[in-house]
C-alpha atoms as one frame of an Amber mdcrd trajectory, in Angstrom:
protein
   8.803  31.646 -19.222  11.106  30.922 -16.621  10.027  28.304 -14.125  11.192
  27.455 -10.301  10.415  23.830  -9.478  11.381  22.255  -6.108  11.478  18.753
  -5.441  10.736  17.427  -1.892  10.787  14.059  -0.116  12.235  11.704   2.421
  16.077  10.836   2.625  16.527   8.333  -0.193  13.598   8.937  -2.271  15.560
   9.968  -5.253  15.197  13.697  -5.193  18.621  14.258  -6.770  18.350  11.919
  -9.220  15.286  13.638 -10.636  16.443  17.070 -10.567  19.199  15.684 -12.737
  17.211  13.724 -15.013  14.399  16.543 -15.499  17.025  19.023 -16.248  18.515
  16.758 -18.722  15.271  16.559 -20.440  14.286  20.047 -20.073  17.237  22.058
 -20.391  16.820  23.659 -17.043  19.300  24.499 -14.559  19.954  21.888 -11.530
  20.458  23.331  -7.783  21.572  20.887  -5.629  21.691  21.004  -1.488  25.204
  22.569  -1.553  27.779  21.231   1.316  27.299  23.848   4.117  30.107  24.433
   6.849  27.861  24.421   9.716  29.854  25.867  12.617  27.515  24.066  14.944
  27.113  20.690  13.693  30.109  19.137  15.839  28.535  20.576  19.075  25.162
  19.618  17.604  26.168  15.827  17.277  28.139  16.090  20.707  24.986  17.542
  22.409  21.901  17.680  20.405  19.697  19.396  23.427  21.968  22.112  23.460
  22.677  23.235  19.772  19.759  21.865  17.746  17.944  25.238  18.157  21.268
  26.898  16.771  22.132  24.446  13.892  18.718  24.855  12.566  18.404  28.492
  12.718  21.861  28.079  10.627  20.415  25.787   8.085  17.327  27.818   7.699
  19.207  31.102   7.181  21.256  29.309   4.504  18.430  27.911   2.663  16.413
  30.922   2.707  19.003  32.989   1.019  19.403  29.977  -1.668  15.515  30.369
  -2.103  15.367  33.720  -2.773  18.489  33.780  -5.054  16.752  30.903  -7.086
  13.285  32.765  -7.410  15.429  35.649  -8.802  17.437  33.368 -11.168  16.816
  34.495 -14.938  16.523  30.903 -16.287  14.335  27.949 -15.207  15.627  26.009
 -12.096  15.061  22.618 -10.337  15.713  22.852  -6.898  16.858  19.490  -4.896
  15.038  19.704  -1.217  12.858  23.005  -0.876  13.175  25.468   2.642  10.051
  24.397   3.724  11.285  20.986   4.708  13.922  22.174   7.023  11.255  23.941
   9.378   8.256  21.525   8.585  10.077  18.334   8.467  13.720  18.360  10.264
  13.446  21.302  13.145   9.957  19.886  14.023  11.234  16.348  14.073  14.025
  17.788  16.306  11.243  19.705  18.150   8.938  16.427  18.811  11.940  14.613
  19.945  12.386  16.993  22.724  15.815  18.624  21.229  14.481  21.837  20.697
  12.707  23.639  23.517   9.271  24.773  23.443  10.488  28.543  23.388  13.229
  28.320  20.900  11.022  26.381  18.639   8.489  29.195  18.914  11.195  31.613
  18.115  12.351  29.405  15.227   8.510  29.078  13.827   8.070  32.717  14.194
  11.331  33.680  12.195  10.327  31.049   9.492   6.737  32.000   9.046   7.711
  35.908   8.992  10.107  35.089   6.199   7.744  33.012   3.935   5.455  36.155
   3.970   8.428  37.984   1.922   9.754  34.989   0.022   8.085  34.121  -3.578
   7.321  30.447  -3.709   8.167  28.181  -6.472   5.561  27.536  -9.449   5.444
  24.006  -8.396   6.607  21.595  -5.883   6.884  17.937  -6.807   6.748  15.670
  -3.928   8.409  12.331  -4.270   5.888   9.723  -1.922   7.455   6.620  -0.916
   7.004   3.935   2.198   9.902   3.116   4.214  10.666   0.127   2.814  11.381
   1.625  -0.609  13.378   4.371   1.193  15.363   1.575   2.878  16.294  -0.416
  -0.351  17.215   3.008  -1.946  19.474   3.929   0.801  21.149   0.610   0.971
  21.855   0.887  -3.339  23.480   3.982  -3.142  25.763   2.612  -0.366  26.545
   5.800   1.817  28.265   4.465   4.839  26.857   7.238   7.364  22.983   6.303
   6.306  23.302   2.610   7.304  21.955   3.009  10.575  18.885   4.876   9.462
  15.789   3.081  11.059  12.686   2.336   9.390  10.639   4.122  12.459  12.808
   7.171  11.689  11.968   7.578   8.197   8.327   6.539   9.031   8.249   9.578
  11.599   9.347  11.847   8.888   7.212  10.425   6.228   3.890  11.417   8.914
   5.794  14.974   9.008   5.745  14.840   5.186   2.349  13.664   4.838   1.017
  16.415   7.106   2.906  19.311   5.582   1.755  18.436   1.929  -1.889  17.843
   3.227  -1.607  21.781   4.478   0.644  23.265   1.950  -0.808  26.010  -0.082
   1.708  28.254  -1.140   1.960  26.779  -4.514   0.571  23.817  -6.787   2.092
  20.071  -5.670   2.562  17.450  -7.522   2.353  13.754  -5.594   4.468  11.426
  -7.377   3.906   7.622  -6.259   7.288   6.831  -5.982   6.794   3.210  -4.775
   5.271   2.654  -8.136   7.195   5.096 -10.332  10.896   4.092 -10.983  11.913
   6.713 -13.389  15.808   5.577 -13.193  14.803   1.840 -14.602  11.899   2.614
 -16.700  12.168   5.903 -18.914   8.665   5.398 -19.305   8.219   6.510 -16.116
  10.234   9.446 -16.396   8.404  10.461 -19.603   5.076   9.908 -17.619   6.537
  12.266 -14.606   7.438  14.703 -17.253   4.053  15.063 -18.645   2.489  15.556
 -15.445   4.784  18.372 -14.620   3.847  19.932 -17.884   0.046  19.943 -17.137
   0.900  21.176 -13.604   3.007  24.294 -15.031   0.282  24.776 -17.781  -2.392
  25.540 -15.048  -4.179  21.976 -15.119  -5.652  21.774 -11.562  -6.225  18.064
 -10.810  -3.037  16.002 -11.844  -2.862  12.551 -10.929  -0.835   9.307 -11.526
  -3.581   6.637 -12.647  -2.398   3.022 -11.897  -3.397   2.158 -15.773  -1.077
   4.590 -16.952   1.853   3.739 -14.436   1.585   0.236 -15.699   2.000   1.447
 -19.169   4.896   3.663 -19.044   6.422   0.606 -17.411   6.201  -1.055 -20.574
   7.318   1.534 -22.755
């Protein structure tokens, strides 16, 4: 039976890498964040207060379309970043920072929440949870120049939004992965442990957690 899995998490947490590694092991098809020519982006960076709403509506529309296509895909797929994060994390963060006005934000939320009633959810969301020091270390290691200015406070703010979202997310099962403790790139045992937990979630096991003892054992494999 085909599966639709979405991987969520903060900047630098390892979403794309985990998508690739899961798909290599399972034979499922990866779907990465597409490079999108957002016609509002230049205006957004020039005047965030004026153009945040327009830019976020464009991104939301693009990701809603991608989510629908993936839900109809004939084969199992793993998605790098979910549609939910556009609204629950990044648009909300712009609103909290004062870049999206109350009236526009309510319109955005109404659009998002209405579309969620029609879109089938994934079979599983894998949430990679990591602290700001871990994120900054991984961001530094991948060496993208445009990410060098990301501040710990910004990552901490996004983490707070992620935690609030995950605590209240009920559309499909969630597997929370302790990414501070699990280095699935360096330790094959950690990747195997994640695969075991994903399989347990997808086969209907309700309570799936990463026990510290099994994490420690997996690091030795």
